[in-house]
C-alpha positions, 0 to 999 in steps of 0.5 A: 644045276640050275633051278628050271624056272618059273614062267609067270604072267601079269596081268594087267586090270582097270579098277574103278571103286566109287566109295563114301567120302567124308571131308570131315573125317580130316583126309583129303580126298588124295590121303584117302585114296593113298589109304585106299591104295594102299588097302588094294595093294593089301588085298591084292597080295594076299588074294592069291598065294601065287602072287608075286608083286602087285603094283597099283597108281592111281590114274584118277580121283574125281570128286561127286557132289550128290 
């Protein structure tokens, strides 16, 4: 007997995060963004038990000099 496939959906979001950034902590903006992306990916996977996979991509990094 073949298993009945479980229906799935894909939900896409666009998220912009404004983050404190200290350039003197040894990470470039790209390296820091990659770390945050990894944290976001982990959080999304842990957020709901129904999550099968999470895909993220960095689309822009803007340095705002205040």
